[in-house]
C-alpha positions in Angstrom: -9.5 63.2 31.6 -6.1 64.4 30.8 -5.7 61.5 28.2 -8.7 63.2 26.5 -7.2 66.8 26.5 -4.0 65.6 25.4 -5.7 63.7 22.2 -7.5 66.8 21.6 -4.6 68.8 21.7 -3.1 66.3 19.1 -6.0 66.1 16.9 -5.8 69.8 16.5 -1.9 69.8 15.9 -2.8 66.8 13.4 -5.2 69.0 11.3 -2.6 71.4 10.6 -1.2 69.8 7.8 -4.3 69.9 6.0 -4.4 73.7 6.0 -0.7 73.8 4.8 -0.6 71.3 2.2 -2.8 71.0 -0.8 -5.7 68.4 -0.5 -6.8 65.9 -2.9 -10.7 66.4 -2.3 -10.6 70.2 -2.8 -7.8 70.7 -5.6 -6.3 67.5 -7.2 -4.8 69.6 -9.8 -2.9 71.5 -7.2 -1.8 68.5 -5.5 -0.5 67.2 -8.9 1.5 70.5 -9.5 2.7 70.4 -5.7 4.2 66.7 -6.7 5.7 67.8 -9.8 7.4 70.7 -8.2 8.7 68.6 -5.0 10.0 65.5 -6.6 12.0 64.5 -3.6 9.8 65.3 -0.6 6.6 65.1 -2.5 6.0 61.4 -2.9 7.1 60.7 0.8 4.3 63.4 1.9 1.9 61.4 -0.2 2.8 57.9 1.3 2.0 59.6 4.7 -1.3 60.8 3.9 -0.3 64.7 3.9 -2.6 65.3 1.0 -5.3 63.4 2.3 -5.0 64.6 5.9 -8.4 64.1 7.3 -9.1 60.6 5.8 -5.4 59.6 6.7 -5.2 56.5 9.0 -3.0 58.3 11.4 -5.9 61.3 11.8 -8.5 58.7 11.8 -6.3 56.8 14.9 -6.3 60.0 16.9 -10.2 60.5 16.2 -10.9 56.9 17.7 -8.8 57.3 20.7 -10.3 60.5 21.5 -13.7 58.8 21.3 -12.7 55.9 23.2 -11.1 58.2 25.9 -14.3 60.4 26.4 -16.2 56.9 26.6 -13.4 55.7 29.3 -14.3 59.3 31.2 -18.1 59.1 30.9 -19.0 55.4 31.9 -16.9 55.5 35.4 -18.4 59.0 36.3 -21.8 58.2 35.3 -21.4 55.2 37.7 -20.2 57.5 40.6 -22.6 60.0 40.0 -25.5 57.8 40.1 -24.3 56.1 43.3 -24.3 59.9 44.7 -27.9 60.7 43.5 -29.2 57.5 45.1 -27.1 58.1 48.7 -27.7 60.4 51.6 -25.6 63.3 52.4 -22.7 62.5 54.8 -22.6 62.6 58.6 -21.5 65.8 59.8 -17.9 66.2 60.9 -17.2 66.7 64.9 -16.0 70.1 64.5 -18.1 72.4 62.3 -15.7 75.3 63.0 -13.0 74.0 60.9 -14.9 74.1 57.7 -14.3 76.7 55.3 -17.3 78.5 55.9 -19.2 78.6 59.4 -21.1 80.7 61.6 -23.4 80.1 64.6 -26.8 81.3 66.0 -27.8 81.4 69.5 -32.0 81.2 70.0 -34.4 80.7 72.5 -36.4 77.8 70.7 -36.1 74.3 71.4 -33.5 72.1 69.7 -36.3 70.6 67.8 -37.9 73.9 66.7 -34.5 74.9 65.6 -33.6 72.1 63.5 -37.3 72.2 62.1 -36.3 76.0 61.1 -33.3 75.0 59.5 -34.8 72.0 57.3 -37.4 74.4 56.2 -34.9 76.9 55.2 -32.8 74.3 53.3 -35.7 72.6 51.5 -37.2 76.1 50.6 -37.6 76.8 46.5 -34.4 77.4 44.5 -33.7 81.1 44.6 -35.8 81.8 47.4 -32.9 82.8 49.8 -31.7 85.4 47.3 -27.9 84.8 46.5 -28.1 81.4 48.3 -30.5 80.0 45.8 -28.0 81.0 42.8 -26.1 78.0 41.3 -27.3 75.5 44.1 -30.6 73.9 43.0 -32.5 72.4 45.8 -30.7 71.1 49.2 -31.2 67.3 50.0 -31.4 67.4 53.6 -31.0 64.2 56.0 -30.9 63.8 59.8 -28.4 61.2 61.1 -29.1 61.6 64.8 -31.8 64.0 66.6 -29.1 67.0 66.9 -27.6 67.2 63.3 -28.7 67.8 59.7 -26.8 67.0 56.8 -28.0 68.8 53.2 -26.3 68.5 49.8 -27.2 70.7 46.7 -25.3 70.8 43.0 -25.8 67.3 41.6 -26.9 69.1 38.4 -23.3 70.4 38.1 -21.9 66.6 37.5 -25.1 66.2 35.4 -24.1 69.3 33.1 -20.3 67.7 33.1 -21.7 64.2 31.9 -24.1 65.9 29.3 -21.1 67.8 27.9 -19.2 64.7 27.5 -21.8 62.6 25.9 -22.6 65.7 23.8 -18.8 65.6 22.8 -19.1 62.0 21.9 -22.5 62.5 19.8 -20.5 65.4 17.9 -17.9 63.1 17.3 -20.5 60.2 16.0 -22.5 63.1 13.9 -19.4 64.2 12.3 -18.2 60.6 11.5 -21.3 59.9 10.0 -21.3 62.9 7.8 -17.6 62.0 6.7 -18.5 58.2 5.8 -21.8 59.1 4.0 -21.9 62.5 3.0 -21.5 63.7 -0.9 -21.3 66.8 -2.5 -21.5 68.2 -6.0 -20.6 71.5 -7.5 -21.5 72.7 -10.8 -21.8 76.0 -12.9 -24.8 76.0 -15.1 -25.5 78.9 -17.7 -29.1 79.7 -18.4 -30.6 77.3 -20.7 -28.2 74.5 -19.7 -28.7 72.0 -17.3 -26.9 69.0 -15.7 -27.5 65.5 -14.1 -26.3 63.6 -11.0 -24.3 61.4 -13.6 -20.5 62.1 -12.6 -19.7 63.0 -16.1 -22.3 66.2 -16.0 -20.9 67.4 -12.5 -18.0 70.0 -12.2 -16.5 68.5 -8.8 -17.8 65.3 -6.9 -16.5 64.7 -3.6 -18.0 61.5 -1.3 -17.2 59.7 1.6 -15.6 56.2 1.6 -19.0 54.4 2.1 -21.0 56.4 -1.0 -21.8 54.8 -4.0 -22.0 56.9 -6.9 -24.7 54.6 -8.4 -26.7 55.2 -5.3 -26.8 59.3 -6.1 -30.6 60.3 -6.4 -31.3 60.3 -10.1 -32.8 63.9 -11.7 -32.2 66.7 -14.2 -32.1 70.3 -13.5 -32.2 73.1 -15.9 -31.6 76.7 -15.2 -34.2 78.6 -17.4 -33.4 81.9 -15.8 -31.1 83.5 -13.4 -32.6 86.8 -11.8 -30.1 89.0 -10.3 -30.9 92.8 -9.4 -28.9 95.5 -8.1 -29.3 98.8 -6.3 -29.1 101.1 -9.1 -29.6 104.5 -7.5 -26.6 106.4 -8.3 -25.0 108.7 -5.8 -26.2 106.4 -3.1 -24.2 104.3 -0.3 -25.6 101.0 -1.7 -25.3 102.0 -5.3 -24.2 98.5 -7.2 -25.4 96.5 -4.0 -26.9 93.0 -4.8 -30.7 92.8 -4.1 -32.0 89.6 -5.5 -30.4 86.2 -6.3 -33.1 83.9 -7.6 -32.4 80.8 -9.9 -35.7 79.6 -11.8 -35.3 75.8 -12.8 -37.1 72.9 -14.1 -36.5 69.5 -12.4 -37.1 66.0 -13.6 -36.7 63.2 -11.1 -37.2 60.6 -13.9 -41.2 61.0 -14.1 -40.9 62.5 -17.6 -42.9 65.3 -16.5 -40.6 68.4 -15.3 -41.9 70.5 -13.0 -40.9 74.1 -12.0 -38.9 75.2 -9.1 -36.9 78.3 -7.6 -33.7 78.2 -5.7 -32.7 81.1 -3.5 -29.8 82.0 -1.3 -30.4 80.3 2.1 -33.5 78.5 0.4 -32.3 75.3 -1.1 -34.4 73.0 -3.2 -34.8 69.4 -1.9 -34.9 66.7 -4.0 -35.0 63.3 -2.4 -32.4 63.2 0.5 -30.2 65.8 -1.2 -30.3 69.7 -1.4 -29.4 72.0 -4.0 -28.0 75.3 -2.9 -27.4 78.8 -4.8 -24.0 79.6 -3.9 -23.1 82.0 -6.8 -23.9 83.7 -10.0 -21.8 85.5 -12.8 -21.9 86.0 -16.3 -21.1 83.7 -19.4 -20.5 85.3 -22.7 -21.6 83.1 -25.6 -18.6 82.9 -28.2 -18.3 81.4 -31.5 -14.7 80.5 -33.1 -14.6 79.9 -36.8 -11.8 78.5 -38.6 -10.2 80.0 -41.9 -12.8 78.2 -43.8 -15.6 79.5 -41.8 -16.5 76.3 -39.9 -18.0 76.5 -36.5 -15.1 75.0 -33.8 -16.5 76.3 -30.6 -19.6 77.8 -29.9 -21.1 77.7 -25.9 -21.7 80.0 -22.9 -18.3 80.3 -21.4 -18.8 81.0 -17.4 -16.2 84.0 -16.4 -15.6 84.3 -12.5 -16.4 87.6 -10.6 -13.3 89.1 -9.1 -15.1 92.0 -7.3 -18.2 93.7 -6.3 -18.8 95.4 -9.8 -18.5 91.6 -11.4 -15.1 92.3 -13.4 -14.8 88.8 -14.4 -11.9 86.7 -15.3 -12.4 83.6 -17.9 -10.6 81.3 -20.4 -11.5 79.7 -23.5 -9.7 76.4 -24.9 -10.4 75.7 -28.2 -9.0 72.0 -28.8 -10.3 71.6 -32.1 -8.5 74.7 -33.8 -6.2 74.5 -36.8 -3.5 74.2 -37.2 -2.9 74.6 -33.7 -4.9 74.7 -30.4 -6.3 78.1 -29.6 -6.6 79.9 -26.2 -8.1 83.1 -25.0 -7.2 84.7 -21.8 -9.4 87.2 -20.9 -11.8 89.7 -18.8 -15.3 90.3 -19.0 -16.7 93.8 -17.9 -20.4 94.3 -17.3 -20.4 97.9 -17.6 -17.1 99.1 -19.0 -15.8 102.5 -19.1 -16.7 104.0 -22.4 -13.1 105.3 -22.8 -11.4 102.8 -20.9 -9.8 105.8 -18.8 -9.4 103.6 -15.7 -8.5 100.5 -17.8 -10.5 97.4 -17.7 -12.6 98.0 -15.1 -16.4 97.5 -14.3 -18.3 100.3 -13.1 -21.6 98.5 -12.2 -22.1 94.6 -11.6 -25.2 95.0 -14.2 -25.1 94.4 -17.9 -24.8 98.2 -19.2 -22.0 98.3 -21.6 -20.9 94.5 -21.7 -17.2 94.2 -23.3 -14.7 91.3 -23.4 -10.9 92.0 -23.3 -8.7 89.1 -24.1 -5.5 87.8 -25.4 -5.0 85.2 -28.1 -2.7 82.3 -27.6 -1.9 79.3 -30.1 0.0 76.0 -29.4 -0.3 73.3 -26.8 -3.3 73.5 -24.2 -2.4 70.8 -22.1 1.4 70.0 -21.8 2.4 66.6 -20.4 -1.6 66.0 -20.7 -1.2 67.3 -17.0 -4.7 68.0 -15.6 -5.5 71.9 -15.2 -8.4 74.1 -14.0 -10.6 75.2 -16.8 -10.3 78.6 -15.6 -6.6 78.8 -16.2 -4.5 79.1 -19.1 -1.1 77.1 -19.3 0.8 79.2 -21.5 4.4 77.4 -21.2 3.8 75.8 -24.5 1.7 78.4 -26.3 2.6 81.8 -28.0 0.6 84.9 -28.2 -0.7 86.2 -31.5 0.8 89.6 -32.6 -1.0 92.3 -34.8 1.1 93.0 -38.1 2.7 95.7 -36.2 4.4 93.0 -33.9 2.5 94.5 -30.8 0.6 91.7 -28.7 -2.8 91.2 -30.2 -5.6 92.2 -27.4 -9.1 91.9 -28.6 -12.1 94.1 -27.6 -15.4 92.8 -28.3 -18.9 93.8 -27.7 -22.2 91.7 -28.0 -22.8 91.1 -31.8 -19.2 91.8 -32.9 -16.6 89.8 -34.5 -12.9 90.0 -35.0 -10.7 88.3 -37.6 -7.6 86.6 -36.2 -4.0 87.4 -38.2 -2.2 84.8 -40.3 -5.6 83.0 -41.6 -6.4 81.4 -38.1 -10.1 82.3 -38.6 -12.5 84.7 -36.4 -14.2 85.4 -33.0 -17.8 86.5 -32.4 -19.0 87.6 -29.4 -22.9 86.7 -29.9 -24.5 87.8 -26.3 -24.2 87.2 -22.4 -26.1 85.0 -20.3 -25.9 84.6 -16.5 -24.9 81.5 -14.9 -25.8 79.7 -11.5 -23.3 78.1 -9.1 -25.1 75.2 -7.7 -24.0 73.0 -5.0 -25.8 69.4 -4.4 -25.4 67.9 -1.1 -26.2 64.9 0.9 -24.9 65.8 4.7 -26.2 63.0 7.0 -25.6 63.4 10.5 -26.1 67.3 10.7 -29.1 67.2 13.1 -27.2 64.8 15.2 -24.1 66.9 15.2 -26.1 70.4 16.0 -28.5 68.8 18.7 -25.2 67.2 20.5 -23.7 70.4 20.3 -26.2 72.4 21.6 -26.6 69.4 24.4 -22.6 70.1 25.2 -22.9 73.7 25.3 -25.9 73.6 27.8 -24.1 70.9 29.7 -21.0 73.2 30.1 -22.9 76.3 31.1 -24.6 74.3 33.6 -21.5 72.6 35.0 -19.9 76.0 35.2 -22.6 78.0 36.9 -23.8 75.3 39.1 -21.9 74.9 42.5 -21.6 71.6 44.5 -22.1 72.5 48.3 -22.5 70.7 51.6 -24.0 72.3 54.6 -23.9 70.7 58.1 -26.0 72.1 61.1 -25.7 70.9 64.8 -27.5 71.9 67.8 -25.7 72.1 71.1 -26.4 73.5 74.6 -25.4 76.9 75.4 -22.1 77.8 76.8 -22.4 80.1 79.7 -18.7 81.3 79.4 -19.7 83.0 76.2 -22.7 84.8 77.7 -25.7 82.4 76.3 -28.6 82.6 78.0 -29.6 79.3 80.0 -32.6 77.4 78.1 -31.4 78.5 74.9 -29.8 76.4 72.0 -26.7 77.0 69.5 -27.1 76.3 66.1 -23.7 75.7 64.5 -23.7 75.8 60.5 -20.6 74.8 58.5 -20.4 74.6 54.6 -17.8 73.2 52.1 -17.8 73.3 48.4 -16.3 71.2 45.8 -14.0 73.1 44.0 -13.8 76.9 44.2 -16.7 78.9 45.4 -16.0 82.4 46.5 -19.7 82.8 47.5 -19.7 80.1 50.3 -19.6 82.4 53.2 -22.2 84.6 51.9 -24.6 81.5 51.5 -23.8 80.3 54.8 -24.5 83.9 56.4 -27.7 84.0 54.3 -28.6 80.6 55.6 -28.2 81.8 59.0 -30.3 85.1 58.6 -33.2 82.9 57.3 -33.0 80.4 60.0 -33.0 83.5 62.4 -36.2 85.0 60.6 -38.1 81.4 60.9 -37.2 81.1 64.6 -37.7 85.1 65.1 -34.2 85.5 66.6 -31.3 87.8 65.3 -28.5 86.0 64.1 -25.3 86.2 66.1 -22.1 87.0 64.3 -19.4 87.1 66.9 -18.7 83.3 66.6 -18.5 83.4 62.6 -15.2 83.1 60.9 
């Protein structure tokens, strides 16, 4: 158990680098930038697996050792527990008054009647004796000789303990299954556009080591409309709060007959063994960029990412085919802009009431060194910002339907219209049901092991002691108990048991010999 606890602590420490250093499966571009900025330590960290912590050999080794250690805890303890379930309670010790909790009852009934009452009290229904029943379950009673009784309860404590450890093992198995065979693909899809499960159609794709991309379910999904509504009651505390997120889609699973389907928040669309989740939404201005001759060099809906509750959004347009140099736009999209921009470039409402695009224009090399970069960032290290004839930096303001001419005969930019986009995530996560059930079983086992107390109770009848004032012909019932572990209620349990035996024998319990 100490080894398992040490490995569990070591696993938590080993997971820390995964939060400190960028991870390839999350942001490969960030890893590349880190390696470029740390040319000395970066390659060594890469060799040691600090950019793929959860797939590194040393993390997997700790993971497997923890699993083996838990199995090493479970197997011997299961044997011991099964042996205890099949065995009888042990014989009473000679001196019951040396046990942690003990008391005596002097009764006028016979020894057989006194032991019968004690056996009846111990075998009563759980909970019948008030606090005596709490945390014990039913006592197993056995008489090793005519003058004694041995009873034991709380076997469920060890059962819960074993269930907890087995649950932990199954959680590890479930997580391992998910790591090896799960996959996830994320994509942003503007209205009227779609995607397929071909890797080139996805924005990001991450998969377990045993996943073959060729085995992904084949389908095509098109977002026909993204339905979003906001609270528009002016002056209310809920003004601008979202009310509806619903994506209308059509799905073709290869049959050639697309069928409609809807995806809502917390209501994914199931396609084969994959599920499609709606994770986000936003706006995608449809922009058209023309060169000096009027030829279209760029025309598509470009997703902008919301930055606040009013959907002030940032985005980048990269026109690689522009001439004589590549062209880049770094801008803000305001769904409901202030008419006079008295508050600066801010959005007053998340709905489309006064959409405006504000952007700076850059020319030069969009991809310095051909290094990978996010489609939502613009690297301006080898670019120059366009200026007005006055020399001031150019900042364009466009509403839908407007066009602006760029200086120096570089063409024009038109803001055609605005469509919404849906952020979709396609996932296959085997093992999650096993992990959930195992976690629930582990929690139930842990709670059981904490609440149930393992107790042993011993009872012996003996002849009265005239020097203590006992009446001739009566018998003395000595009750002693001990618990496995800490049990602050043990003395109260013994006293309640004595009270119940006294009631069954119509005698008042004697407290003068209790310690």
